[in-house]
N, C-alpha and C positions, 0 to 999 in steps of 0.2 A: 352913744348907744352901741352895744356890742353887735358886731357883725357875725352872725352865725352861718355855718355852711348851708349849701343848697338843700341838703337833706331836711333841714328844719323848716324850709319854706313850703313844704308839701301840705296839702289839706289835712292829712293825718300822718304823724311821725312819732318816733319813739321818744319818750321823755326819760324814763327811769326803769331800772331793773331791780327787782327784789330778790334777795338771796336768804335762805335759811342756813345758818352756820352752826356747826358743832363747836367751833371755837371762834366766836365773833371778833374778839380782840386781835387774834392772830390774823384774820382776814383784813381787818381795818389797817393794821400795821403794814401788811403786804401792799394793799392798794395805795396807801400813803407813800410808801417807799418806792414802789415800782412805777406807778403812774403819776405820782405827785398830786393825788387827790387830797382834799382838805376835809376835815370833820366839820360838818355844818350844824348837826343836831345830834344830841344823845339823850336817850331815856334809859330806863331800867332794862328794857327788852330790845332796843334797836338803836342803830347808829346810821345816820345818813351822811354819805360822802358826796362831795361835788368839787367844783372848781373855786378856789379862793379868788375873790374879786367879783364874781357875778352871782354867787349864792344859789346857783342852779344845782339841785340835787340830782345825782346820776345813779347812785347805788344806795339801796336801802337794805342794810344787813341786820337780820333778826337773830337774836340769840336763841338757839335751839339745841342745847348740848345733849339732849336725850335721843336725838334722831340717829338713824343709821346713816352710814356714808352714802353718797350718791352712787348710782349704778349706771355707767355709761351705755349699757344695753337697753335701758328703759327710756321712755320719753322724758324730755327735760331740756336742759340748756346745753347747746353745743358751744356757743360762745356769746359773750357780750362784746360788741364792737365799738370801741371808743374812737371817734372821728376827730382828728386834730385839724385845726383851721387851715394849715398850710403844709406844703411839702417840706419846707425848711424846718417846721416844728417836728415833723417825723424824722428828718435827718438828725436833728439834735438829740431826739430820744434814742435813735440807733447808735449814735456816737457814745452816748452814756452807757447803753447796753453792752457795747464792745468793751469800753473802758472798765466796767464793773463786772464783766463776765456774767451777765444775766442769762440764765438758761432759757432758750427759746424752743418752741415746738416746730417752728417753720417760718418761712418768709416767702411771699409770693407776689407776683405781678398779675393782677386780675384784669388788665387792660383799662378798666374804669378807675382803678385804684391801686395803691401799693400798700402792702400789709405785712405785719409781723404777728406771730402767734405764740402764745404761752399759756400756762395754766396756773391758777392760784393754788395755795396749799391744800384745798379741799377738792381739787379737780375741776373747778369751774373754768371753762375755756375763756380766753381773752383774745381779742384782736385789737391791735393798735394800727390805725391806718390813716391815710390821707387820700382824698379823691383827686383824680385828674380833672381838668376843666371839663364841664359837661358838654361843651361844644366839640370836644375831642372824642367823645364816646361814639363808637360805631354801632349803627343799628343794623339789625337783621330782620327786616319786615317790621312787625310790631314789637319785637324784642330788642334787647341791647346785647351786643356781643361781650361776653365775659369768658375768661379762661383762667387757668392756673399755670402760670409760667414762672421761671426763675426770676427772683428779684435782683435787680442790678444795684447791689449795695454801694459799689464804688460810684456809680452815677448819682445815687441818692445823696451820698456824702459830698458830692461836688456841686450840689444845688447852690446857686449864687447866694451868698450871705448867710447860709445855713449855720456855719461853724464860727461866725463872728462872735457868738456868745454861747454859753453853755446852757444845757437843759436846766430849768429851774422850777420844774413842776408843770402840771397840766396847764396850758395857756388858756386865758379867757377866750371863750368861743368853742372850747371842747364840748362835744355832746356825745350821747350814745347814738351813733349813726344808724345802726341796725342791730337786730337780735337774730341769732341763728339758733333754731330749735331742733332738737331730736324728736322725730315723730315715727309712728308706725307705718304710715303710708303717705308719701308726699302728694299723691293725687287727691287724697281726702283732705289734706291740709290746704292744697290749692283751692279746692271747691269751697272750703269753709271760709278762708280769708277773702275770697271773692264775694261769696254770698252774704256773710255776716258783716264784713268790714268794708266792702267795696274796693278792695285792693285789685290791682292789675298785675298779671303775670309778666315779668320783665325778662326772665331767662330760665332755662332748665339745663340741668346736667343729666341727660338721659331720663330714666324713670326714678332716679334715687335722690334728686334734689331739685327744689323749685325756689325761685326768688321773686318776691312780690313787693309792690310799693304803691304809693299814690303820688300824683304830681310829676311823674316822669323820672323819679329817682331810680337808680339802678336796683336797689332793694332796701326796704326797711325791715322786712322779715325774710329770713331764709328758713327752709324746712328740709331736713334730710333724713334718710333711713340708712346711712352708711353703717352704723353700728346697732341701730334700733329697729330694724325691719320687723314688722308684725307686732310691735309693742302695743300694749293696751294702755289703760289709764295709769298715770304715774302714781306710785306708792307715796301717799302723803306722809308716811313715817320716815322718809328719807330727806337728808339735807340736799341743798342745791337750789334750783329755781323755785321761787315763791310766787312771783307775778311779773308781768310785763305791763308797764304803764305807757299809754299813748296819749298824745295831745291831739285833739281834733279842733281845727279852726272852724268856728261857726257850727260846731256839731253839738251833740247832746251827750252828757255824761252817762256812763253805764258801766256795769261790770258783768262780763260773761266769761264762760270757760270754753276752751277749744275741745275737740274730741278726745284729747289725752289728759284733760283735767287741768290744763294750765290756765290760771286766772289772768284774764286780759282786762285791765282797767282803762277806761277812756275818760279823760278829763277834758271838759269843754273849755275852749278859749275863744272869746268873741273878738 
């Protein structure tokens, strides 16, 4: 049986992200090449990507060639965060990124995790990360201490056993650990995720970002207004985020929309 990270043990966790793409085949090639995802299913209008070996779909890419490009000032997707099973897996990906000169948007140590950031060809943000052991997370009252500090690349590459083999695609056990959303008002997002989904607030970055989860994870959902302050409902005629799918253990299936029109699908798993 596949051992999935702590993020997936929570009562409600992220399962899949849906994207509407102006050039779906280009995005599919990108996620295959950069993350090593595999094509699991294809139809006339959509392609599902996931991890070869466990059949778990992580990205649902819909063909939508007539849509306008995404606007980062509107509500929508800030990034999809792919959680690798181990720190050694992250080190192998970083080694490959260095060798192949993959363009990054950033690299950060968040205390609870280590992360690299990049963007796909249509501007959808991506995080590739590995968690530190949960017993090493520092608490600040009811919240978890998180920060944005410089990532120690040399220390990461020195992880024991990390470079004994090369990166060979997203390893079994890779999941979407969290989704970070662009919203008009993080306080409104916080109230919505608490009231509608029963999520707990785990951390805040001032008044501009909030991080929420279930089961004590550092965050399954992030919401920020760094570029989208005051944004209203998302323009449905733009490419980008289509939906966020969650899995609820012993919960009820439902589909709802957040205050910015983002479709949240909840799939029940007994």
